[in-house]
N, CA, C and O atoms as a DFTB+ gen file, in Angstrom:
696 C
 N C O
     1  1     104.542     253.396     101.943
     2  2     104.515     254.149     103.160
     3  2     103.893     255.509     102.901
     4  3     104.304     256.215     101.980
     5  1     102.906     255.884     103.706
     6  2     102.298     257.204     103.607
     7  2     101.390     257.401     102.414
     8  3     101.123     258.538     102.025
     9  1     100.906     256.315     101.821
    10  2     100.077     256.413     100.629
    11  2      98.591     256.394     100.942
    12  3      98.175     256.667     102.067
    13  1      97.807     256.071      99.939
    14  2      96.347     256.069     100.059
    15  2      95.871     255.043     101.085
    16  3      94.911     255.295     101.813
    17  1      96.537     253.886     101.146
    18  2      96.150     252.839     102.095
    19  2      96.301     253.337     103.531
    20  3      95.401     253.173     104.355
    21  1      97.440     253.942     103.815
    22  2      97.682     254.457     105.175
    23  2      96.738     255.608     105.501
    24  3      96.319     255.759     106.648
    25  1      96.401     256.419     104.504
    26  2      95.461     257.511     104.712
    27  2      94.090     256.954     105.100
    28  3      93.453     257.456     106.026
    29  1      93.641     255.923     104.395
    30  2      92.342     255.309     104.695
    31  2      92.339     254.704     106.098
    32  3      91.355     254.824     106.828
    33  1      93.450     254.050     106.474
    34  2      93.546     253.471     107.821
    35  2      93.458     254.550     108.892
    36  3      92.772     254.374     109.899
    37  1      94.143     255.656     108.682
    38  2      94.106     256.765     109.643
    39  2      92.701     257.352     109.739
    40  3      92.242     257.692     110.830
    41  1      92.026     257.471     108.614
    42  2      90.673     258.014     108.621
    43  2      89.708     257.078     109.337
    44  3      88.790     257.535     110.017
    45  1      89.911     255.768     109.188
    46  2      89.076     254.802     109.902
    47  2      89.277     254.902     111.405
    48  3      88.353     254.655     112.181
    49  1      90.496     255.267     111.815
    50  2      90.795     255.415     113.242
    51  2      90.269     256.729     113.803
    52  3      90.384     256.983     115.002
    53  1      89.688     257.570     112.938
    54  2      89.107     258.820     113.411
    55  2      89.886     260.069     113.039
    56  3      89.449     261.178     113.346
    57  1      91.017     259.916     112.393
    58  2      91.805     261.072     111.972
    59  2      91.305     261.520     110.602
    60  3      91.818     261.083     109.573
    61  1      90.295     262.399     110.597
    62  2      89.690     262.829     109.341
    63  2      90.617     263.733     108.534
    64  3      90.410     263.919     107.335
    65  1      91.627     264.292     109.176
    66  2      92.579     265.159     108.481
    67  2      93.793     264.422     107.953
    68  3      94.770     265.050     107.544
    69  1      93.745     263.086     107.955
    70  2      94.889     262.296     107.477
    71  2      95.152     262.606     106.009
    72  3      94.231     262.839     105.227
    73  1      96.433     262.602     105.658
    74  2      96.814     262.938     104.290
    75  2      97.492     261.760     103.610
    76  3      98.097     260.904     104.255
    77  1      97.374     261.744     102.314
    78  2      98.128     260.822     101.483
    79  2      99.455     261.527     101.212
    80  3      99.544     262.360     100.311
    81  1     100.479     261.198     101.986
    82  2     101.743     261.921     101.922
    83  2     102.471     261.696     100.615
    84  3     103.221     262.566     100.170
    85  1     102.269     260.553      99.991
    86  2     102.885     260.324      98.684
    87  2     102.305     261.286      97.652
    88  3     103.031     261.852      96.834
    89  1     100.991     261.461      97.703
    90  2     100.325     262.382      96.787
    91  2     100.764     263.822      97.056
    92  3     101.011     264.590      96.126
    93  1     100.857     264.177      98.335
    94  2     101.312     265.525      98.701
    95  2     102.724     265.781      98.186
    96  3     103.001     266.838      97.620
    97  1     103.612     264.813      98.381
    98  2     105.001     264.965      97.934
    99  2     105.064     265.091      96.414
   100  3     105.832     265.897      95.889
   101  1     104.268     264.303      95.713
   102  2     104.260     264.368      94.244
   103  2     103.766     265.732      93.771
   104  3     104.333     266.303      92.839
   105  1     102.713     266.265      94.404
   106  2     102.200     267.586      94.014
   107  2     103.254     268.667      94.233
   108  3     103.439     269.544      93.390
   109  1     103.934     268.598      95.361
   110  2     104.984     269.580      95.653
   111  2     106.094     269.476      94.616
   112  3     106.566     270.493      94.107
   113  1     106.510     268.257      94.303
   114  2     107.574     268.053      93.322
   115  2     107.142     268.532      91.938
   116  3     107.931     269.153      91.226
   117  1     105.910     268.253      91.553
   118  2     105.428     268.697      90.246
   119  2     105.398     270.216      90.161
   120  3     105.799     270.785      89.146
   121  1     104.929     270.880      91.213
   122  2     104.921     272.346      91.222
   123  2     106.336     272.905      91.143
   124  3     106.594     273.872      90.425
   125  1     107.244     272.291      91.883
   126  2     108.635     272.738      91.883
   127  2     109.270     272.523      90.511
   128  3     109.985     273.394      90.016
   129  1     109.013     271.370      89.897
   130  2     109.592     271.096      88.579
   131  2     109.063     272.066      87.534
   132  3     109.820     272.548      86.692
   133  1     107.770     272.355      87.583
   134  2     107.206     273.308      86.623
   135  2     107.856     274.680      86.795
   136  3     108.185     275.345      85.812
   137  1     108.035     275.094      88.034
   138  2     108.670     276.387      88.321
   139  2     110.109     276.410      87.794
   140  3     110.510     277.368      87.133
   141  1     110.875     275.374      88.081
   142  2     112.264     275.310      87.622
   143  2     112.341     275.168      86.106
   144  3     113.232     275.736      85.474
   145  1     111.416     274.417      85.521
   146  2     111.426     274.196      84.076
   147  2     111.264     275.515      83.330
   148  3     111.928     275.754      82.322
   149  1     110.369     276.376      83.839
   150  2     110.105     277.649      83.170
   151  2     111.319     278.569      83.172
   152  3     111.500     279.355      82.242
   153  1     112.144     278.481      84.195
   154  2     113.296     279.387      84.271
   155  2     114.592     278.697      83.864
   156  3     115.672     279.257      84.056
   157  1     114.506     277.500      83.310
   158  2     115.696     276.756      82.902
   159  2     116.127     277.190      81.509
   160  3     115.357     277.072      80.556
   161  1     117.352     277.689      81.384
   162  2     117.828     278.065      80.054
   163  2     117.961     276.839      79.156
   164  3     118.483     275.808      79.580
   165  1     117.497     276.952      77.937
   166  2     117.533     275.824      77.002
   167  2     118.956     275.386      76.702
   168  3     119.191     274.223      76.375
   169  1     119.900     276.298      76.810
   170  2     121.286     275.969      76.472
   171  2     121.877     274.925      77.402
   172  3     122.801     274.214      77.009
   173  1     121.361     274.806      78.650
   174  2     121.943     273.828      79.564
   175  2     121.270     272.471      79.466
   176  3     121.732     271.504      80.074
   177  1     120.193     272.389      78.713
   178  2     119.514     271.106      78.563
   179  2     120.270     270.289      77.536
   180  3     120.367     270.673      76.371
   181  1     120.796     269.177      77.965
   182  2     121.514     268.310      77.032
   183  2     120.490     267.404      76.377
   184  3     119.753     266.688      77.055
   185  1     120.452     267.440      75.078
   186  2     119.445     266.636      74.381
   187  2     119.755     265.157      74.529
   188  3     120.915     264.745      74.548
   189  1     118.721     264.387      74.630
   190  2     118.874     262.944      74.670
   191  2     119.186     262.487      73.247
   192  3     119.043     263.273      72.310
   193  1     119.600     261.262      73.066
   194  2     119.998     260.800      71.734
   195  2     118.851     260.992      70.752
   196  3     117.772     260.420      70.907
   197  1     119.107     261.796      69.754
   198  2     118.089     262.126      68.762
   199  2     118.759     262.126      67.395
   200  3     119.634     262.949      67.127
   201  1     118.351     261.214      66.542
   202  2     119.019     261.074      65.250
   203  2     118.559     262.114      64.247
   204  3     119.209     262.294      63.218
   205  1     117.448     262.813      64.514
   206  2     116.957     263.782      63.545
   207  2     117.582     265.158      63.733
   208  3     117.234     266.093      63.011
   209  1     118.491     265.299      64.681
   210  2     119.140     266.578      64.912
   211  2     120.096     266.874      63.765
   212  3     120.853     265.992      63.359
   213  1     120.081     268.101      63.231
   214  2     121.008     268.435      62.156
   215  2     122.447     268.260      62.603
   216  3     122.798     268.559      63.744
   217  1     123.272     267.773      61.695
   218  2     124.665     267.504      62.015
   219  2     125.470     268.792      62.048
   220  3     125.311     269.667      61.197
   221  1     126.347     268.892      63.059
   222  2     127.226     270.053      63.157
   223  2     128.651     269.596      63.382
   224  3     129.462     270.333      63.942
   225  1     128.963     268.384      62.950
   226  2     130.280     267.830      63.237
   227  2     131.370     268.452      62.383
   228  3     132.457     268.722      62.894
   229  1     131.125     268.685      61.121
   230  2     132.163     269.228      60.251
   231  2     131.847     270.669      59.884
   232  3     130.714     270.985      59.520
   233  1     132.842     271.545      59.977
   234  2     132.599     272.930      59.590
   235  2     132.324     273.018      58.093
   236  3     132.919     272.287      57.300
   237  1     131.437     273.901      57.720
   238  2     131.060     274.021      56.314
   239  2     131.959     274.983      55.566
   240  3     131.875     275.071      54.341
   241  1     132.798     275.690      56.251
   242  2     133.703     276.604      55.586
   243  2     133.172     278.018      55.516
   244  3     133.923     278.942      55.204
   245  1     131.930     278.205      55.792
   246  2     131.348     279.536      55.749
   247  2     130.789     279.875      57.120
   248  3     130.028     279.099      57.697
   249  1     131.161     281.014      57.630
   250  2     130.672     281.455      58.936
   251  2     129.153     281.592      58.919
   252  3     128.468     281.260      59.886
   253  1     128.647     282.093      57.790
   254  2     127.206     282.273      57.649
   255  2     126.477     280.926      57.709
   256  3     125.461     280.795      58.392
   257  1     127.002     279.930      56.989
   258  2     126.396     278.599      57.003
   259  2     126.516     277.952      58.383
   260  3     125.576     277.314      58.859
   261  1     127.678     278.119      59.023
   262  2     127.871     277.581      60.378
   263  2     126.853     278.165      61.348
   264  3     126.289     277.460      62.184
   265  1     126.632     279.468      61.217
   266  2     125.659     280.132      62.086
   267  2     124.272     279.532      61.896
   268  3     123.576     279.249      62.872
   269  1     123.871     279.338      60.648
   270  2     122.537     278.794      60.376
   271  2     122.401     277.348      60.843
   272  3     121.349     276.957      61.348
   273  1     123.452     276.554      60.680
   274  2     123.421     275.180      61.187
   275  2     123.272     275.172      62.709
   276  3     122.485     274.402      63.260
   277  1     124.025     276.023      63.370
   278  2     123.959     276.121      64.835
   279  2     122.569     276.589      65.270
   280  3     122.008     276.079      66.239
   281  1     122.028     277.556      64.547
   282  2     120.692     278.081      64.851
   283  2     119.637     276.984      64.697
   284  3     118.758     276.839      65.547
   285  1     119.728     276.211      63.609
   286  2     118.778     275.110      63.396
   287  2     118.847     274.096      64.535
   288  3     117.823     273.617      65.022
   289  1     120.075     273.779      64.951
   290  2     120.250     272.808      66.035
   291  2     119.622     273.323      67.329
   292  3     118.946     272.570      68.030
   293  1     119.841     274.603      67.650
   294  2     119.269     275.171      68.874
   295  2     117.745     275.209      68.816
   296  3     117.078     274.930      69.812
   297  1     117.197     275.551      67.662
   298  2     115.736     275.565      67.510
   299  2     115.183     274.157      67.693
   300  3     114.173     273.960      68.369
   301  1     115.849     273.187      67.089
   302  2     115.399     271.796      67.220
   303  2     115.461     271.337      68.680
   304  3     114.532     270.696      69.171
   305  1     116.554     271.666      69.368
   306  2     116.684     271.289      70.781
   307  2     115.586     271.931      71.610
   308  3     115.022     271.298      72.503
   309  1     115.282     273.204      71.310
   310  2     114.247     273.905      72.064
   311  2     112.884     273.266      71.823
   312  3     112.096     273.118      72.757
   313  1     112.599     272.884      70.571
   314  2     111.325     272.230      70.264
   315  2     111.241     270.868      70.933
   316  3     110.192     270.498      71.462
   317  1     112.338     270.119      70.914
   318  2     112.371     268.809      71.568
   319  2     112.139     268.975      73.058
   320  3     111.405     268.204      73.675
   321  1     112.765     269.977      73.623
   322  2     112.641     270.254      75.060
   323  2     111.190     270.559      75.419
   324  3     110.686     270.080      76.435
   325  1     110.509     271.366      74.578
   326  2     109.121     271.715      74.851
   327  2     108.208     270.504      74.726
   328  3     107.264     270.359      75.503
   329  1     108.479     269.624      73.749
   330  2     107.647     268.436      73.560
   331  2     107.805     267.494      74.745
   332  3     106.819     266.986      75.279
   333  1     109.057     267.261      75.157
   334  2     109.299     266.351      76.275
   335  2     108.726     266.929      77.561
   336  3     107.983     266.245      78.265
   337  1     109.053     268.152      77.873
   338  2     108.535     268.808      79.061
   339  2     109.050     268.208      80.357
   340  3     109.703     267.165      80.367
   341  1     108.741     268.888      81.443
   342  2     109.192     268.436      82.756
   343  2     108.482     267.153      83.163
   344  3     109.033     266.355      83.922
   345  1     107.255     266.943      82.662
   346  2     106.523     265.727      83.009
   347  2     107.264     264.487      82.522
   348  3     107.324     263.471      83.215
   349  1     107.822     264.584      81.329
   350  2     108.570     263.458      80.772
   351  2     109.803     263.157      81.617
   352  3     110.121     261.998      81.884
   353  1     110.491     264.219      82.033
   354  2     111.675     264.034      82.876
   355  2     111.297     263.367      84.199
   356  3     111.996     262.467      84.665
   357  1     110.201     263.804      84.797
   358  2     109.760     263.221      86.066
   359  2     109.359     261.759      85.883
   360  3     109.692     260.918      86.718
   361  1     108.648     261.450      84.800
   362  2     108.265     260.054      84.536
   363  2     109.498     259.171      84.373
   364  3     109.548     258.065      84.912
   365  1     110.498     259.657      83.627
   366  2     111.736     258.879      83.456
   367  2     112.398     258.627      84.803
   368  3     112.861     257.519      85.074
   369  1     112.441     259.652      85.646
   370  2     113.081     259.531      86.960
   371  2     112.335     258.522      87.838
   372  3     112.962     257.687      88.489
   373  1     111.014     258.593      87.859
   374  2     110.221     257.707      88.712
   375  2     110.183     256.276      88.180
   376  3     109.999     255.334      88.949
   377  1     110.356     256.110      86.871
   378  2     110.309     254.774      86.273
   379  2     111.572     253.965      86.583
   380  3     111.496     252.755      86.798
   381  1     112.714     254.620      86.605
   382  2     113.988     253.929      86.801
   383  2     114.219     253.693      88.289
   384  3     114.183     254.624      89.093
   385  1     114.456     252.435      88.639
   386  2     114.759     252.097      90.027
   387  2     116.275     251.998      90.153
   388  3     116.898     251.069      89.640
   389  1     116.851     252.970      90.842
   390  2     118.303     253.002      91.018
   391  2     118.682     252.232      92.273
   392  3     117.901     252.137      93.220
   393  1     119.875     251.692      92.265
   394  2     120.394     251.002      93.439
   395  2     121.045     252.041      94.352
   396  3     122.262     252.227      94.330
   397  1     120.223     252.708      95.146
   398  2     120.705     253.761      96.038
   399  2     120.481     253.307      97.472
   400  3     119.372     252.933      97.854
   401  1     121.552     253.344      98.262
   402  2     121.433     253.021      99.681
   403  2     122.102     254.122     100.491
   404  3     122.518     255.137      99.934
   405  1     122.207     253.928     101.798
   406  2     122.744     254.993     102.652
   407  2     124.219     255.282     102.413
   408  3     124.715     256.326     102.837
   409  1     124.935     254.375     101.740
   410  2     126.357     254.593     101.467
   411  2     126.603     255.446     100.224
   412  3     127.734     255.866      99.980
   413  1     125.567     255.704      99.445
   414  2     125.717     256.470      98.211
   415  2     125.860     257.952      98.545
   416  3     125.083     258.502      99.326
   417  1     126.858     258.586      97.945
   418  2     127.033     260.032      98.083
   419  2     126.011     260.693      97.163
   420  3     126.158     260.662      95.941
   421  1     124.985     261.284      97.746
   422  2     123.863     261.799      96.965
   423  2     124.274     262.954      96.059
   424  3     123.727     263.109      94.967
   425  1     125.233     263.765      96.501
   426  2     125.717     264.865      95.658
   427  2     126.420     264.303      94.419
   428  3     126.217     264.784      93.305
   429  1     127.237     263.290      94.631
   430  2     127.929     262.651      93.508
   431  2     126.925     261.976      92.573
   432  3     127.088     262.010      91.353
   433  1     125.876     261.355      93.156
   434  2     124.859     260.702      92.339
   435  2     124.209     261.715      91.406
   436  3     124.049     261.448      90.215
   437  1     123.833     262.883      91.939
   438  2     123.198     263.902      91.102
   439  2     124.181     264.459      90.076
   440  3     123.789     264.807      88.962
   441  1     125.444     264.541      90.447
   442  2     126.464     264.989      89.500
   443  2     126.542     264.024      88.312
   444  3     126.695     264.450      87.167
   445  1     126.436     262.743      88.591
   446  2     126.504     261.729      87.536
   447  2     125.229     261.646      86.696
   448  3     125.264     261.127      85.580
   449  1     124.109     262.147      87.212
   450  2     122.828     262.033      86.516
   451  2     122.266     263.382      86.063
   452  3     121.094     263.474      85.699
   453  1     123.086     264.410      86.083
   454  2     122.609     265.746      85.708
   455  2     122.155     265.795      84.246
   456  3     121.248     266.556      83.909
   457  1     122.772     264.999      83.382
   458  2     122.358     264.982      81.975
   459  2     121.040     264.236      81.780
   460  3     120.275     264.551      80.868
   461  1     120.776     263.257      82.628
   462  2     119.531     262.491      82.524
   463  2     118.337     263.269      83.069
   464  3     117.245     263.216      82.504
   465  1     118.548     263.985      84.158
   466  2     117.469     264.706      84.841
   467  2     117.917     266.137      85.155
   468  3     118.157     266.456      86.319
   469  1     118.035     267.006      84.146
   470  2     118.587     268.344      84.386
   471  2     117.748     269.206      85.326
   472  3     118.304     269.939      86.144
   473  1     116.438     269.132      85.225
   474  2     115.592     269.959      86.086
   475  2     115.644     269.461      87.520
   476  3     115.798     270.252      88.451
   477  1     115.517     268.162      87.701
   478  2     115.606     267.592      89.049
   479  2     116.977     267.842      89.666
   480  3     117.085     268.071      90.871
   481  1     118.020     267.798      88.849
   482  2     119.373     268.046      89.360
   483  2     119.507     269.483      89.855
   484  3     120.152     269.731      90.874
   485  1     118.901     270.429      89.141
   486  2     118.950     271.825      89.600
   487  2     118.211     271.983      90.927
   488  3     118.656     272.725      91.803
   489  1     117.094     271.294      91.075
   490  2     116.362     271.342      92.341
   491  2     117.219     270.739      93.445
   492  3     117.312     271.295      94.540
   493  1     117.841     269.607      93.158
   494  2     118.700     268.947      94.153
   495  2     119.854     269.849      94.567
   496  3     120.186     269.930      95.749
   497  1     120.462     270.523      93.604
   498  2     121.575     271.425      93.921
   499  2     121.114     272.539      94.850
   500  3     121.855     272.953      95.742
   501  1     119.897     273.022      94.647
   502  2     119.380     274.097      95.498
   503  2     118.981     273.614      96.884
   504  3     119.120     274.354      97.858
   505  1     118.485     272.377      96.991
   506  2     117.929     271.928      98.266
   507  2     118.814     270.988      99.071
   508  3     118.627     270.876     100.283
   509  1     119.762     270.313      98.450
   510  2     120.626     269.399      99.205
   511  2     121.446     270.089     100.292
   512  3     121.654     269.491     101.348
   513  1     121.921     271.319     100.085
   514  2     122.698     271.958     101.157
   515  2     121.885     272.258     102.419
   516  3     122.472     272.515     103.471
   517  1     120.559     272.230     102.342
   518  2     119.717     272.501     103.508
   519  2     119.720     271.282     104.416
   520  3     119.045     270.289     104.143
   521  1     120.473     271.365     105.482
   522  2     120.600     270.241     106.407
   523  2     119.343     270.090     107.259
   524  3     118.698     271.076     107.616
   525  1     119.014     268.875     107.570
   526  2     117.930     268.615     108.517
   527  2     118.420     269.046     109.894
   528  3     119.587     268.854     110.235
   529  1     117.528     269.623     110.674
   530  2     117.961     270.100     111.990
   531  2     118.145     268.927     112.942
   532  3     117.526     267.873     112.795
   533  1     119.003     269.140     113.907
   534  2     119.283     268.090     114.882
   535  2     118.614     268.431     116.207
   536  3     118.166     269.558     116.417
   537  1     118.554     267.472     117.074
   538  2     117.901     267.657     118.371
   539  2     118.575     268.756     119.194
   540  3     117.862     269.599     119.739
   541  1     119.916     268.798     119.318
   542  2     120.525     269.875     120.101
   543  2     120.190     271.262     119.560
   544  3     119.976     272.201     120.327
   545  1     120.148     271.382     118.247
   546  2     119.804     272.666     117.639
   547  2     118.368     273.050     117.992
   548  3     118.090     274.204     118.316
   549  1     117.461     272.079     117.928
   550  2     116.067     272.340     118.281
   551  2     115.944     272.762     119.743
   552  3     115.172     273.662     120.072
   553  1     116.698     272.115     120.607
   554  2     116.671     272.496     122.021
   555  2     117.143     273.929     122.205
   556  3     116.570     274.688     122.987
   557  1     118.183     274.289     121.483
   558  2     118.710     275.646     121.574
   559  2     117.657     276.661     121.150
   560  3     117.477     277.682     121.814
   561  1     116.966     276.391     120.059
   562  2     115.916     277.300     119.622
   563  2     114.778     277.363     120.635
   564  3     114.204     278.430     120.852
   565  1     114.450     276.244     121.249
   566  2     113.398     276.245     122.269
   567  2     113.803     277.107     123.456
   568  3     112.986     277.862     123.984
   569  1     115.044     276.999     123.874
   570  2     115.529     277.832     124.982
   571  2     115.523     279.306     124.580
   572  3     115.230     280.173     125.403
   573  1     115.840     279.588     123.335
   574  2     115.830     280.968     122.854
   575  2     114.407     281.523     122.898
   576  3     114.203     282.698     123.202
   577  1     113.435     280.682     122.595
   578  2     112.037     281.101     122.636
   579  2     111.647     281.518     124.050
   580  3     110.858     282.444     124.238
   581  1     112.206     280.826     125.042
   582  2     111.922     281.179     126.431
   583  2     112.551     282.518     126.804
   584  3     112.041     283.218     127.679
   585  1     113.638     282.873     126.160
   586  2     114.325     284.129     126.457
   587  2     113.639     285.306     125.785
   588  3     113.548     286.385     126.371
   589  1     113.166     285.116     124.588
   590  2     112.598     286.232     123.819
   591  2     111.098     286.348     124.042
   592  3     110.306     286.146     123.122
   593  1     110.721     286.668     125.249
   594  2     109.312     286.901     125.575
   595  2     109.007     288.377     125.348
   596  3     109.914     289.177     125.117
   597  1     107.730     288.733     125.414
   598  2     107.322     290.116     125.163
   599  2     108.047     291.118     126.060
   600  3     108.347     292.233     125.633
   601  1     108.327     290.725     127.292
   602  2     108.971     291.656     128.225
   603  2     110.413     291.959     127.822
   604  3     110.984     292.966     128.240
   605  1     110.991     291.084     127.013
   606  2     112.383     291.279     126.595
   607  2     112.483     291.508     125.085
   608  3     113.495     291.165     124.474
   609  1     111.482     292.061     124.504
   610  2     111.462     292.205     123.053
   611  2     112.445     293.250     122.538
   612  3     112.680     293.335     121.333
   613  1     113.013     294.032     123.422
   614  2     113.939     295.076     122.981
   615  2     115.399     294.636     123.086
   616  3     116.301     295.454     122.909
   617  1     115.641     293.368     123.368
   618  2     117.013     292.872     123.453
   619  2     117.688     292.962     122.087
   620  3     117.092     292.633     121.061
   621  1     118.924     293.405     122.092
   622  2     119.682     293.430     120.837
   623  2     120.128     292.004     120.501
   624  3     120.086     291.110     121.346
   625  1     120.549     291.814     119.273
   626  2     121.030     290.493     118.850
   627  2     122.225     290.049     119.677
   628  3     122.334     288.881     120.048
   629  1     123.130     290.996     119.965
   630  2     124.321     290.662     120.753
   631  2     123.942     290.200     122.155
   632  3     124.472     289.204     122.646
   633  1     123.025     290.922     122.801
   634  2     122.603     290.558     124.163
   635  2     121.895     289.207     124.160
   636  3     122.105     288.387     125.054
   637  1     121.069     288.983     123.165
   638  2     120.369     287.703     123.067
   639  2     121.374     286.565     122.898
   640  3     121.235     285.513     123.522
   641  1     122.382     286.774     122.058
   642  2     123.416     285.761     121.864
   643  2     124.166     285.500     123.167
   644  3     124.452     284.349     123.498
   645  1     124.485     286.558     123.905
   646  2     125.193     286.403     125.182
   647  2     124.346     285.613     126.178
   648  3     124.861     284.742     126.879
   649  1     123.059     285.914     126.240
   650  2     122.169     285.175     127.139
   651  2     122.100     283.695     126.755
   652  3     122.085     282.825     127.625
   653  1     122.059     283.416     125.469
   654  2     122.015     282.024     125.026
   655  2     123.297     281.289     125.391
   656  3     123.253     280.116     125.762
   657  1     124.434     281.962     125.289
   658  2     125.707     281.340     125.661
   659  2     125.731     281.055     127.154
   660  3     126.180     279.990     127.579
   661  1     125.245     282.009     127.958
   662  2     125.174     281.784     129.406
   663  2     124.254     280.605     129.727
   664  3     124.590     279.752     130.549
   665  1     123.110     280.565     129.083
   666  2     122.187     279.447     129.305
   667  2     122.843     278.120     128.947
   668  3     122.668     277.120     129.644
   669  1     123.594     278.121     127.858
   670  2     124.271     276.905     127.428
   671  2     125.261     276.433     128.479
   672  3     125.412     275.232     128.703
   673  1     125.934     277.378     129.124
   674  2     126.889     277.020     130.181
   675  2     126.145     276.512     131.415
   676  3     126.608     275.595     132.094
   677  1     124.997     277.109     131.697
   678  2     124.234     276.720     132.883
   679  2     123.450     275.429     132.661
   680  3     123.240     274.661     133.600
   681  1     123.021     275.189     131.437
   682  2     122.280     273.975     131.101
   683  2     123.149     273.133     130.163
   684  3     123.010     273.236     128.944
   685  1     124.034     272.308     130.706
   686  2     124.965     271.566     129.843
   687  2     124.288     270.538     128.936
   688  3     124.947     269.946     128.082
   689  1     123.008     270.321     129.105
   690  2     122.328     269.336     128.255
   691  2     121.968     269.901     126.888
   692  3     121.530     269.152     126.014
   693  1     122.140     271.194     126.683
   694  2     121.787     271.791     125.390
   695  2     122.779     271.358     124.347
   696  3     122.664     271.750     123.185
């Protein structure tokens, strides 16, 4: 849906501005992932199973040695993180076909997969709370647009709110 095939069909019908929406969505996601990846602290990235990571299971008895072991592990994780990059995370996400339907709690799903896709999970946490607008809300904004014309540009927020409430009472379909 919304891919190159549909774009070509739209262009054949005369819509020269038709877009490949799948490509557009991928570009937006890639830009967003790169932005989030750059500001993601390495400490929150949980490394995937890697057998070459230095062992830190048993204390060595020396604070100095413990510090160096911990430092080596963090350096290794940071290098692994840079090699994998956000592209690798996106490829893993797109490759796996999850059994997700409308009954799945999407917030819970991301909570369960935060270790698999840390960058995507951070994006989801930031964007999931943004609700899609509903028709009644859109109608309300349209009515507000009719109220805030140039002749009434000096209305205070309180007066504008009062007018909208009155309109809502007068137009019960809002």
